[in-house]
N, C-alpha and C positions, 0 to 999 in steps of 0.2 A: 386606143383610139378607136374611136366608133366608124371611123368613114373606110375601116380596111377592106369590106367587098367593092366600095366604090370611093376609092381614093382620090377625094376632090373634094371643095366644097358644095354640100349635098345644094341645089339649089331647085326649090317651086315651093308647094304648100296645101293646104287644105281641098279636098277636090270629092266633090259629092254629085258624080253621075246617077246616083240615083232619083235625083231630084229631077233627072230630063230623059227624052226617050232616045230610044237606041242611034235616031240616024243626028244626031246631036255628039255621041259618042267619040267618031272617028274624025273627025274635025275638031276637037277637043285634043287629039291623040296630033293632030298635022300641027299645033298650034303651038301645043307643048316644047315639039321639038323646033320650031321656028325659034322660040324663046330660051331654048338651052333648058329646059327643065328637066331633071333627072330624079325626082324625087316626089311623089304624091302621097298625105296623107290620105287615108280613107277609113270609112266604117265609122267617123266619130260619133255620129247621132244614128246609129241604124238599129239599134237593137228590135224596135218593133219592126222592120221587115227583115230582120234576123229570126226572128222568132216571134211567131203571130199568134202564137198561144201557149200555154205553158209546158207542153212535150214536144211540140213541135219547132224545130229547127231547120231554117231554108237559106245555104249559102249562095246560090245559083249565083244571083248580080254580083257576090261577091268576088265569087271564082270569075266570071266571066272578066271582072276589071283586071283584077290582079293579074290573070294572064294576058289580057288584052296588051296592057301597059307595059310588063314584062318584056314581051314579044316584039316590044316596039322601042327597048331599048330604056326606060323611065321602069325603077324600082318603088315601092310601096313603104311607108311608115304605117302601121296596122294599127290602128285603133281598137280600144275594146267594146266601145258604144254604151259603155254603161254609165253615160252621162245624166242620162234622162230614161226611165222605166216605160216600158209601155201601159198603155191607156187599159189594158186587160187584168195588168198586175195590181194597178193602183184599185181597181175596182175591185179585184176577187180579195187581193190582202192591202187593206187600209191600212196596217204597221208601217208601209214603206212608205207612207205621205207625211212630212215631216209638222212639227208644231211651230208655229215662228213668235218671235221673239212676244209679243202681246198676248201669246196663249191661246193663239186662234188654229185648228185644225186647216191644213191645207187640203184644195184639193187638185185632181190631176192637170195637169200643165205645166208651161215654163219647161225649164230644165233646173240642173243641182235641186230636185224637187226630191229626194232619197233621203230617208233616215240613216245616219250612217250606225247605226245602231238597232236597225231593222233585222229582225233573224233572216226575212224573206227577204231584203233587199242584198244581204250579203250569201246568202247560199244562191240566189238565181244570178248574183255579178260572179260567182266565181265558177258556177255551172259555164259560162258565158264565155270566163276565158280558157277554162278549160278547152271547151268545144272548139274555141280560136285555134288555139295551142295544137290541138292534137290535128288539126286540119291545117294548118301553114307553116309550121315550126320550120318545115323541111324545105320550103318551097325555094327554089332560088331569087327571088324575086323581093323578098320580105326583108327589109335594112334590121328593122327596131320596133318594139312594140311600145306604144303610145295608150297608157292605159288611163279610160276614164276622158277628161277635160275640164283642165282650168276648175280645179275641187278649190270649194267654199260654201262659205253659209252653216251657220249653225242650226243645230234644231234643241226643242225644250218638250219632248216628247215622254210618256211616259218609258217606252224602251230605253231614254237616254237619260230618266232619274233613274232606271235601275241600274244602268249599267256607270252612271257616275256614281254610285253609291260603292260599288265594288270595287272601282280605280279608285275611289279614295279608302278604302281596306286596304288594298294592297297597297297603295303607299304611304299611309301612316299607321296601318296594323286598329291601333286601337280607339276609339271616339275621343279618348282625352288627349290624345295629339292631336285631333281634327281641332276639338275647344279651343286648345292651347293658338294653336297655329292660325285661326282665325280671331282670335279675341273675342269667344263669344259672350263672355260677361258681360260685354258691354250691350247695352238694351233687350238685357236680360234672354239671349238667343241658345244658351245651352243646351246641347242635343244627349238625351239621352239613349237615343235608338236610330241605327242608321237610316230605319226608313221615314225619319222626321227630317231628314235633309232633303230639299227639292231644287230645282234647276232655277238658277238666280235671275229672273228677266224684270217682267213690268208687273206681273203678277206677284214677283218676293221681294228683291233686293233693289233692283235696278230700274232706271228711268233714265228715259233718251239717248238710249245704246252706249253709253260711256260714263253715266256715274251709277252708284254704288251705296249700299250702308255700308257696305261689309267687301274690301277690299280683298281679302283672303280667298271667299268663295267663288269671287267671280273671276280674279286670278284662274284657281283651278279649276274653274270650266271650263275658261277657254285653252287651257293647257288639254282639257280634257277632249274638248271637241274636236283641235288641232291631233290628237293624239289617234280619236277616232275613227278621222279620215284617212290619217294614215293609215290605220291599222287596215281598212277597205282597200288602199292603194297595195300594201303587202301582200294581201290576200289572192289579188288577182298577180300579182309578179309572181308570188311563188308556184301557182300554180303552170304560170307560163314559164317558167324554169325548169318547172322539171320536164316538161316537152321537149326542151331544148336551151340547154344554159351558157350556150355561147352567143346568143341575139340579145341584143342589149334590152333594157327597161327602162322607160321615162316616161312622165306624164309632166303636160306643160304648167310652170307656175307663172306667177305675175307680178313678179320685181318685188317692190315693198307692198305687197298686198296684207291688209292688216291680220288676218284672220287665225292664218297659219304659221307657224315656226317653220320658215324651209330651212336653217338650219339641221333641226333634225330630219327633214323631209329629202336634204340631199345627202344625208349618211344613206338612205336607204334606197337610191337611186343610181341605175349604171352611170347615167349621163344626167346632168341638167337640162331644162330644155324650159326657155320662157317665152310668154307672149307681149311685146314690145308693142306699147299704143298709146303715144304723147301725144297731149292734146296739143292746140295751137301756140297757146303760151307756157307748155311744158319748158323750164328752162335745159337747153343741152345740157349742162354739166348734172341734172335730174336722170336723163336718159345714161348718161357716161356711169351715175352710180350707182343703176340700178343692173348695168351689163356687170361691173365689178361687183357688186354685190351676188348675182346668179353667179360668178368667176368663185368667188370665194367660198360656195356652200359646199365644193370639194377642193377644197385647199389649193384651188387655183389650176386643176382639169380643166380644158374647152370643153365651153357648151355648147348647146343646140339653142340658134332662133329659132323657135318652132312657128310664130306668128308676126308678122305686121302687116300693114294694109299698103298696097302698092299706091295708093291715091289717098282716098279719103275714110274716114271712120261715119259712121248712122249713130251712132248711139252718146257721143256727147251734143253739149250744149249747142258747139259751134261746129263744123265739119269742115275745115277747112280743105283746100286741094292741097297734096303735098307739091310745092313749087317744082319748076323741072331742074332735076337734077340731087334736088333733096330725098328721093327714094334712094338712088344710089349711096349718095353721101351718106345716110343713115346706115344704110346695109353694113359697109365700110366701118363704121363707127363701131357695130357689133360685130366684125372681123377684128378690127385691131384692139378689142376687149377680151378676143379671148373666144368670139362665137368660129364654130366649124362648120357651122350651115346656112343660108340665107334661105328663107321661106316664109311665104306668102300664107295668110287668110285675105283672099278664098281666091280660087285658080280660075274660076267663073261664079258671077252677079246671080244671084237667084232670084226666080223671077217674082216670088211671093215672100210674105213674113218680113220679120222684122230687120232680118238683115238684106233686103232686096237692093239698099242702096249703099250697104258696103261695099268699099273698093275692091275690084277683082283685075286680075290678069287682062280676063275676057270680057270686056262690057257688054251690055246686053245689046250694044249694036250686033255682037258676034263676030264681029273681023277683025283682023291684024291692024287695022289703019287707024290705029288710035296712038295718042303721044304717051300715054300708061305701056299700051303693049311695047310700044318704039322703046320705052327706056327699059321693061324689063328684059326685053331680047338685049339688048348693048350690053348691060348687065351680065347676063346668063354666060354670054361669048366671052367678058374678063374672067369669069370666075372659070371657065373653062379651060382657059390659058393660061391661068394659075396654076391648075393642076393639085398636086399633094405637097405645093413649097412651105404652104403655111401651115400644114395641118398637124397638130398636137404639138404647136410652136407656145412658147409659155411667155407668161410676161414677169419681171423680175422688178420689186417695188422692197424699198428701203421702209415705207412708211405705211403703217396700218390704220384704219378706222374700227373700233369696236360695234358692231350692228348687235344688240341680240331682241328678241321679239318678246321676249319674257318681260324683260326691262322695260320695254318699249308699253306693254298693256300696260304694266304696272305704273306708269307715269300717267298714262292715259286714265287711268283709274281712281287716280289719287285726288284727294277732295280738296286741293289747293295743290300750288300756290297763286296756280292763274288759270285761267281758262283757255287763254290764248298759248301755252308752250304746248309745242308739237315735236315731237321728239323727232320724227324723220327731218323736218326743215329743221333743225337744230344740228345733227348730223350733216347735212346737205351742207349747211354754213360752212363747213369746216372743210367736206369734201370740195366743195368749189371754189375757196381758195387755194389748195392746192391743183386742183384742176385746171386753174386761169393761168399758173404759171407751168406747167406742163410734167409737172412732178408726178411718178406714176405712185397711186395706190392701192393697198390692198383691201378687201373689207372684210373682217375678220369676226367671227364669233366666239364668244367666251371659252370656248373648247382648245383653240388655236395655238400651237407651240408659238410664242412671241422671240425665240431666241435668233431667230432668222432677219428682224427687224431693228432699224437704229431708231426708229420713232414710233411710239403707240399714243392714238388718239382717244380718249372713250368720253365723247361728250354727254353730257345728262347722265353720269353713270349712277342712277337715281338706286338702283337696286344691287348689291354686292352680293354676290352668290357663296357659300362656302369655298375657300379656299384661293377663292381670286384676287381678296388683297394681298396675299401671299405670294403668287405668280405674279403680280404688277410689282410687289417690294422686290423679287428676284429678278426680275429683268430692270430695272433701275438701278439698283445694286452692282447689277452685271456691267453698268456703263450703258444702258438708255435712256432717255428720254419720253417722260410718259406725262402726257397732257390731259388734263381735264376740268372740269365746270363746275359753273353754280346746278344745285339741287343732284349734287354728286355724293354717295356716299352714305344714303340715309334710310334705307330700310334692308332687311335681308331678303330671303329667298320666299317666306312667307307674306311680305308687305307689312311687318312690324319693325317698329323705330327701330336703330342700334341706337342704345341710349348711350348716354356719356357726351354727351356733344357730337356736335353733325364736323366734319363728313364721316360720321361712326370709326370704320374699319382701314380708311382711307386717312384719318386724322395724324396718324404718325408719320405715314412716309409723305404726305403734304405739307408735314411742319407748320399745318393753320388750324384755327377753331374757327367755326361759322357759327357768331351768338346768334342774328336772327335773321331773316329772308324776307325783305321789302318786296310787293309786288304791287306794280301802278299798271295803268293803263299803257296800250302798246305809245301810245303818241306822247307818253310824258319822257321826257328826256333827261340824261344826264352825261358826264364825262369821263372818261378814262384819261388824266394824267401823267403821262410816263415823267417818273422821277430822275433819273439817268438816261441818257439817250445809250442803246442797245442795239447794235445792228440798222435796223433800218426803225424801228421802233424810236420813236422821237414824239413831243410836242402833245397833243390831244386827239383824244377820238369821241364819238357819239357812242350812247348805250344804253339799252332800252329793257323794260318788260320786268325782269328779274334782277335784285341786288341782296347780294350776301353782304352780311354785315361781318365782317373779317376780320380777327387778333390773329396777327403772328404768334408761332409757337419756333421760333426759329427760321422760319424763311424768310427770305431775301424779298422785300416789296419791291414788285418794279414799278408799280404804277397805282396811285388812288383816286377816289374819286371827287369828282369838282363841284358838286353842291349837294345842297341838302343836310340833314342833321348827322350824316355820316360823311360829310365831305374832308379830305384830309386822310382818309382811313384806307387799307388796302384794297385793291381790285382786281390787281395780277398778281401771283407771289410765283415764287421758284424756291425751292427747298433740294438742297447737296443731298444725295442720299446712296452711300456707298460710291460707286465709280459715277454714278450719272443723275439725274436732276427730276424731282417732279413739278409741273407746274398748274397752276390751279387759275382758270377765270371765273371772275362772281357774279359776271354779268353775260347779256346777249350783247356782243361788239357790234359795230358796224364793219361794213365791208373792208373797209382802207384800215382796221386795225388787224383783222384776221388775215390780208393780205401779207404788210409789216410783219405782224407777230410770228405766222408760219415760215414767213421767207428766212427772217432771221434764225430761226430753231434749225432750221434746214440747211442753212450756211454754216452753220455752228456744228452739224454731223456730217458735213460733205455730202449731202443730196443736193444732187444738183438737178434743174430743168432738163428735159431731154433734148428741147432747142428753145429758145428766145423767137418768138413769134408776135406778130401784129394781133390784139385783142380780136378773139372770134375765129381763131385756129387752133383747133386739138393736134397735138403730138401724143401716139404711145409707141410702144416698141413691144416686138414679139422677138422671140429668139430661138433658135433650133437650131441642134447640129451646129455650130459654133457660129453660124450666119444670124446676124441682127435685122430685122425688118422694119423698116421706121416709115409707121403712119401719120402724115400729111394732111391733115382734113379740113377744108377751109369754110366753116359755118356761115359767111359773109356771102351776100350776094354779091357784093362785086370783089375784082381781081386783087390780090393781095401781093405783097414782095416777102420772100423769104427765105436767108440764108442757111443751104443745107449742106454747106462742104460738098462732099464728094461721093458719088453713090449712080447705081442705076435703076429708073426708074420701073418695077415689074410691070406697070400695066400699058408700059408704052415700048420699052424696051430703049427707051434713048438712058446715054450718061449725061448726070446733072453734075455741076459744080456750082458753088460761090452762090449768088443771090439769085432768083428765079419767081416768076410770076407765076401763080396759083390763081384759074380763075375761080368765081362765084361759084360756091358748091363742088370745087373741086377736091379732087384726093389725088393724093398720089402715095404708092407704097415704095420705098426705097431698099434696096439691098444694099447694107454697107459695108 
């Protein structure tokens, strides 16, 4: 449990008192108390303030802030400030500056402008973490370490080139293995010396950000850059642990962020934290999937909601306000899916620079008489009343959806078959169909144990890593149901095609051979025609984008195409394998198909919805010490009726039974 020193759902967010004069500080504390805020994240971007030159460290302001907050009952999530290096460092040691994708050396400015393989950056980042650890590790007000901030961005400088070659030597041992893995005899790219290898960007193998002549080198460079940034995190984490191994260490992730392999990162963090910033048109189910993904990074352990906006953002094309009740609703959505904290960016709006119009608990008007502050204070009161009831409770799911960053990178880097193929979108299509039915889902990586699940779904499993096909075979053989889709089983971990026919290593499990893959513009449609009614599957459905031309090799054909030259050939199959079965969907189906298809599979395995609800009502369940807490959240703006059985609403203390009304954007937490 991360909350043992403060045993409740932590409530607070990013606070930048160094941006304000001292006469504001006491007023901030007064308003924090009114809002029920008990945790402030400090020092996120204060490196230049704490270290004005190479030899001087000055923590006077930080000392005062941590002490001031603690004396007023407010704890600190203490950041290491290493997300933006000082100007003096860039001037004196230009190796800290990144080289961008176009090969241009950056100047000082912005943030995340540090090369992760710069010896200078690593030296001074480690020193800063060491000084902070030495000074604050035993402070009673410090709850958790927050290393850096929203890691991301790649670098293509000479330091990275040198480090990449060393990384490759460690991974492949010999250049012959590199040449084989990257298929360098294509276009005469054979390497005879490690120094001949250069980072893949627009000066070498890539163009446009996701197009490449050689998928092997581009895939390895993404893994390398993710590992390089992770090494920076581990460097700071380890020096902090040296001072006090009991204070947890985290860094804030960003959901389905493309550039970092978060399953690797989750293994290195004491607790996963993330920043949730849906746009005005982000499907609520996609936000839910990202929460579940963050929970899945550490095998279902609770996570931290480190940032969200109390109202509007400032960096999206259309920065709409959160409607009344939505901030509370989305906060509880995070808690419902495993968050043990609710925190914001930011606690007071900045007066200048690019985040001055980003929402905050304390607006520019500077007092508590605002809608946003009132809603914040109401939520703070509720979270205080919940106390520690929900802390460290877990979610139980019998359905798992596989998400793998390396598979995602390989899919995006593929030289075909369609520019419209979007890995996250395809994963979300399957997730959303289960979400709409209130069926719990765990998002898992390829290393996860599958034995606790009844159903495992792996959309677009393009890359099959060593041993994974056997792992899936064992799961199905023992009685599990496995579902995968078009463009699966195509390549190995180096993005080399598995010869012998698609879907490669999955062919035996699925009982099919995919002869060809047709790719048409998204507006071109075909039909999925169900052969014999199975459960809710009947009639015909629309499909698009990719169309596998399938031959059954023992699999039962559940549905066929309705048109084109492959009309009346298989599109959906089911193969009995041991005690279980493996299903294949050879196209992008419409929502109706996925709803009926997954509902049928779940019914067959005895996996039931938590509640039957109207559209737009989300239901999840957390369990702790034999008690079950059912979250019922109405994402509609209007009141709805839901049959909830008999329970006690933790937010009101009232006993409820049968069919009840839930207000628009309303929330109930029912103890069953």
